[in-house]
N, C-alpha and C positions, 0 to 999 in steps of 0.2 A: 072730703076734699072740696074746696070751693070751686065755683065755675070759672073763676079767673085766677091765674097764677101770677105771682109777683115776678119781677125781672130776675131776682135772685133765684127763685125756685126754677124758673125756666132755664137759667144758665146752669144750675146744678143738674137738672134733668138732661140737658143737652150734653154736658160734660160726662155724665154717667153713661149715657147712651153711646157716646163716641168711644169711651173706654171699653165698653162692652163689645162694640163692633171691632175695635182694634184687637182685642183679646181673642175673639172668635175667629177673626181673619188669620191671626198668628197660629192659632190652633189648627185651622184648616191647612195652612202651609206646612206645619209639622206633619200632619197626617199624609199629605201628598208626598213629602220627602220620605216618609216611612214606606209608603206604597212603592216608590221607586227603589228603595233599598231592598224591599222584599222581592221585587223582580230581579234585582242584581244577585241576591242570595240564591234564588232559584237557579239562575244560570251557573253560579259557582258550584252548587250541589250537583247539577247535571254534568259539569265538566270535571268534577272531583278536584277542585282547587281548594285545598284545605287552608292554606295561608290566607288566601283572599276571603274565604268564608269566615275565618277567625276575625279578621279586621272588620268585616261587615257586621258580625255579631256584636263586637265592641261598640261600633257606631249605632247599632240598633238599641243597645242598652242606654246610650246617651239620648237617643231620640225618644225612647219610651219615658225616660226620666223627665225630659222636657215637656212631653205631652201631659204627664201626670201633674207637673208643676202648673201648667196652664189651666188644667182642669180645676186645680185647687183655687185658682184665681177666678175662673168663670163662675163657679157655683155661688160664691158669696156676692159677686157683682150682680148676678141675676136675682139673688134673694133680696138684696138691697133695692134693686129697681122694682121688683114685685111689691115689696112692702111699701115703697114710697108712691109708686105710680101705677101699679097693676101690671098685668102682662104686657111686655113690649109688643106694640102693634106695628112697629116699623118693618116694612117689607124686607129691608136689607138684613135685619136681625133674623127674621123668619127664614130667609133664604140661606143665611149662614148656618143656622141650626139644622136645616134639612140637609145641607151639604155635608155638615159634620157627621150627621147620622149615617148618610150614605157612605162616606169615607170610612167610618168605623166598621161598617159591615164589610166593605171591601178589604180592609186591613185584616179583619178576623178571618175571612175566607182565604185570602192569600197566605196568611200565617198558617192556617190549618193545612193548606196544600203543601207548603214548604216543609212542615213537620212530617207529613206523610212521605214526601219525596226523600227527606233526609233519613227517615227510619228505614225505608227500602234500601237506600244506598248503604246504610250501616249494616243491614242484614247481608247484603252482597259482600261487603268488605269482611265481615266476621266469617262468612263462609270461605272466602279466599284465605283468611288467616288459618282457619282450621285445616284447610287443604294443604297449605304450605308447611304446617307444623310437622316436625319429624315424628315418626311413630315412636311412642314411648314403650320401651321394653321393660320387662319386669325387673331384672337385675343384670348387672354386667357379667361377662363370661368368667371373670375371676372371683366373683363374689361367692362366698361359701354360705350354705344355709345353716351349718352347725356353728355353735358358739365358739368364740375365740377368747382365750384368756387375756385378761388385762393386767395381771400382776406378774412381775418377773422376780424370781428369787435370786438375789445377788449376794447371799451370805456365804456361799461355798467357794 
């Protein structure tokens, strides 16, 4: 790379850097929304609110899809920037990356906590279901253990 960049190259570099920053910022916002949703899910599990939890899980699926879509954009943008200009040295980009890494860790930890809490809640519910289930008896009082004929002679 030459020591001086043309105006076009500078504009391209600035435009690519802005796009990368916007995408990283959007990704960070998605992760923050996901963290809030995980906190709400934890409350729903603790309160045994099944309908609310179901709606939150549907929203979670949408958020995860959005996060994955942004990740598919971020990786090629960073690759193009690296190929053209080397590693981004912009402090804002570095801060966004570290923020995203921190948020990913928090999301993973809270998700793990919610799964554990939900599995404990499900164990309690299955125990209650077993306790409420009527005792199964072998056979009814009128059932016979001997064979019953299934053909009837109607010729006589």
